[in-house]
C-alpha positions as CSV (number, residue, x, y, z in Angstrom):
1,M,13.8,2.4,-16.5
2,E,10.4,1.1,-18.2
3,N,10.7,-2.4,-16.7
4,R,11.5,-1.7,-13.0
5,F,8.9,-1.2,-10.6
6,L,8.5,-0.4,-6.9
7,I,5.6,-1.4,-4.8
8,V,5.7,0.1,-1.4
9,G,3.5,-0.7,1.5
10,L,3.3,1.7,4.4
11,G,3.2,1.0,8.0
12,N,4.9,1.0,11.3
13,P,7.5,-1.5,12.3
14,G,7.6,-3.7,15.4
15,K,5.6,-6.3,16.9
16,Q,3.2,-4.0,18.6
17,Y,1.9,-2.6,15.3
18,V,1.5,-6.2,13.4
19,G,-2.0,-6.5,12.2
20,T,-3.2,-2.7,13.1
21,R,-5.3,-0.8,10.6
22,H,-2.5,1.7,10.0
23,N,-0.3,-1.3,8.7
24,A,-2.8,-1.9,5.9
25,G,-0.2,-1.1,3.4
26,F,2.5,-3.5,4.9
27,M,-0.3,-6.1,4.8
28,A,-1.0,-5.5,1.2
29,V,2.5,-6.0,0.1
30,E,2.9,-9.1,2.4
31,C,-0.2,-10.7,0.6
32,L,1.5,-10.1,-2.8
33,A,4.9,-11.3,-1.6
34,R,3.1,-14.7,-0.3
35,R,1.5,-14.9,-3.8
36,W,4.9,-14.7,-5.5
37,Q,6.7,-16.6,-3.0
38,A,9.0,-14.0,-2.6
39,E,11.5,-13.7,0.2
40,W,11.9,-10.7,2.4
41,S,15.3,-9.4,3.5
42,G,16.3,-6.4,5.8
43,S,18.4,-3.6,4.3
44,R,20.2,-1.1,6.5
45,A,21.4,0.9,3.4
46,F,17.5,1.5,2.7
47,A,16.2,1.3,6.1
48,A,13.5,-1.1,4.8
49,R,12.5,-4.6,4.3
50,L,12.7,-5.6,0.6
51,A,11.7,-8.5,-1.7
52,H,13.1,-8.7,-5.2
53,V,11.0,-10.3,-7.9
54,R,11.5,-11.0,-11.7
55,R,8.3,-11.5,-13.5
56,G,8.0,-11.8,-17.4
57,G,10.8,-9.5,-18.1
58,Q,9.7,-6.9,-15.2
59,W,11.8,-6.4,-12.2
60,V,9.8,-5.6,-9.2
61,V,10.9,-4.4,-5.6
62,L,8.5,-5.0,-2.8
63,C,9.1,-2.5,0.0
64,Q,8.1,-2.0,3.6
65,P,9.9,1.1,5.0
66,Q,11.2,0.5,8.7
67,T,11.4,4.2,9.5
68,F,8.0,4.6,10.9
69,M,5.3,6.1,9.1
70,N,6.0,9.8,9.0
71,L,9.5,9.1,7.6
72,S,8.5,6.6,4.9
73,G,9.8,8.8,2.1
74,E,13.5,8.4,3.2
75,A,13.4,4.8,2.1
76,V,11.2,5.4,-0.9
77,G,13.5,8.3,-2.2
78,K,16.5,6.3,-1.9
79,L,15.3,3.2,-3.7
80,V,13.7,5.4,-6.5
81,R,17.1,7.2,-7.1
82,Y,19.2,4.2,-6.5
83,H,17.4,1.8,-8.8
84,R,16.3,4.5,-11.2
85,V,12.6,3.7,-10.9
86,A,10.3,6.1,-12.7
87,T,7.9,7.8,-10.3
88,A,4.9,6.4,-12.6
89,N,6.3,3.0,-11.9
90,T,6.2,3.7,-8.1
91,L,3.1,2.4,-6.4
92,V,2.4,3.4,-2.6
93,A,-0.3,1.3,-0.7
94,V,-1.6,3.1,2.4
95,D,-4.5,2.9,4.9
96,D,-7.5,5.3,4.7
97,A,-9.9,5.9,7.4
98,D,-12.2,7.8,5.3
99,L,-13.0,5.0,3.0
100,P,-15.4,2.2,4.1
101,L,-13.8,-1.0,5.0
102,G,-12.7,-3.0,2.1
103,T,-12.6,-0.2,-0.5
104,L,-9.9,0.0,-3.0
105,R,-9.0,3.4,-4.5
106,L,-6.2,3.4,-6.9
107,R,-5.2,6.9,-8.4
108,P,-2.1,7.8,-10.6
109,Q,-1.4,10.9,-8.3
110,G,-3.0,13.3,-5.9
111,S,-2.6,14.8,-2.6
112,S,-1.5,13.3,0.7
113,G,-5.0,13.7,2.2
114,G,-3.2,14.4,5.5
115,H,-1.6,11.0,5.5
116,H,1.8,11.4,7.0
117,G,3.5,8.6,4.9
118,L,2.4,10.1,1.8
119,E,3.5,13.6,3.0
120,S,7.0,12.2,3.5
121,I,7.1,10.6,0.3
122,E,6.0,13.6,-1.7
123,T,8.8,15.5,0.2
124,H,11.5,13.0,-0.8
125,L,10.3,12.4,-4.5
126,G,9.5,16.2,-4.9
127,T,6.3,15.3,-6.7
128,R,2.8,14.1,-6.0
129,S,2.8,12.3,-9.4
130,Y,3.1,8.8,-8.3
131,P,0.3,6.1,-8.1
132,R,-1.1,5.5,-4.8
133,M,-3.6,2.7,-3.5
134,R,-5.8,3.5,-0.5
135,L,-7.3,0.7,1.4
136,G,-10.4,1.4,3.4
137,I,-10.2,0.6,7.1
138,G,-13.5,2.4,7.8
139,R,-14.2,4.7,10.6
140,T,-16.6,4.7,13.6
141,A,-18.2,7.7,15.5
142,D,-15.6,7.3,18.3
143,A,-12.8,7.1,15.7
144,D,-13.8,10.8,14.7
145,R,-12.6,12.0,17.9
146,E,-9.7,9.6,18.6
147,I,-8.3,8.7,15.2
148,T,-5.0,7.8,16.5
149,D,-6.1,5.2,18.8
150,Y,-8.5,3.8,16.1
151,V,-5.9,3.4,13.3
152,L,-3.5,1.7,15.8
153,S,-6.2,-0.8,16.7
154,R,-6.8,-4.2,15.2
155,F,-9.7,-5.5,13.1
156,S,-12.6,-7.5,14.9
157,G,-13.2,-10.8,13.7
158,G,-15.8,-10.0,11.2
159,E,-13.8,-6.8,9.9
160,G,-10.6,-8.9,9.5
161,R,-12.4,-11.5,7.2
162,V,-13.7,-8.5,5.1
163,F,-10.2,-7.0,5.1
164,D,-8.5,-10.3,4.0
165,Q,-10.8,-10.4,1.0
166,A,-10.0,-6.7,0.3
167,L,-6.2,-7.6,0.5
168,A,-6.7,-10.4,-2.1
169,R,-8.2,-7.9,-4.4
170,A,-5.4,-5.4,-3.7
171,A,-2.9,-7.9,-4.7
172,D,-4.9,-8.6,-7.9
173,Q,-5.1,-4.9,-8.7
174,M,-1.4,-4.6,-8.2
175,E,-0.7,-7.5,-10.7
176,C,-3.2,-5.7,-13.1
177,W,-1.4,-2.5,-12.7
178,L,2.0,-4.2,-13.7
179,T,0.5,-6.1,-16.6
180,E,-2.2,-3.9,-18.0
181,G,-1.5,-0.4,-16.6
182,I,-3.2,1.7,-14.1
183,R,-6.4,2.8,-16.1
184,K,-7.4,-0.9,-16.4
185,A,-6.6,-1.5,-12.7
186,M,-8.6,1.3,-11.6
187,D,-11.6,0.4,-13.8
188,R,-11.6,-3.4,-12.8
189,F,-10.7,-3.0,-9.0
190,N,-11.7,0.3,-7.5
191,G,-14.6,0.4,-5.4
192,R,-16.2,-1.0,-2.1
193,L,-16.1,-4.8,-1.3
194,D,-19.5,-6.0,-0.8
195,D,-19.2,-8.9,1.6
196,A,-22.3,-10.5,0.4
197,N,-21.1,-11.3,-3.0
198,N,-17.4,-10.5,-3.0
199,E,-17.8,-7.9,-5.8
200,T,-16.8,-4.3,-5.9
201,V,-19.2,-1.6,-6.0
202,E,-18.9,2.1,-6.7
């Protein structure tokens, strides 16, 4: 239905994963939920944490799948079918180690790029045609060899400050997507966060 939206942040459940780079999607939807003062609740039926929000005639569900990253599509597929949300109205936020820290890249569709969470969602939705927001978590020379350890690590103090700014812009981009559409959201917010002046640069 036209006025129904689903915003999914991907990550891994459990205290040991809180604040890790791989949980960037979780952090993005949490930032949006705080802004909207939305309340989270657990759902066994959907194997997810959910927050329901009504904004200006729009009905929005925020979702954090609790199935671990590589099974994220189970929760997303159930929610899309149950609430009859169009795939074009289903936005998924994920971490991306191939993008510089603080970069935002929203696209209306695309490949998984090897991201297991996106692969799972594609399988359960049967399409790649759903919006996805990639949040750059950076990569070091060591991370090229040990990417698993890297994405499960936490940001350093300086990195954390940059990423907090990126999360605020991610929330801005999600709101823009809801109110003005994906093209405006892409044009206005896609790019790298310049820590010196808090602007995005391509």
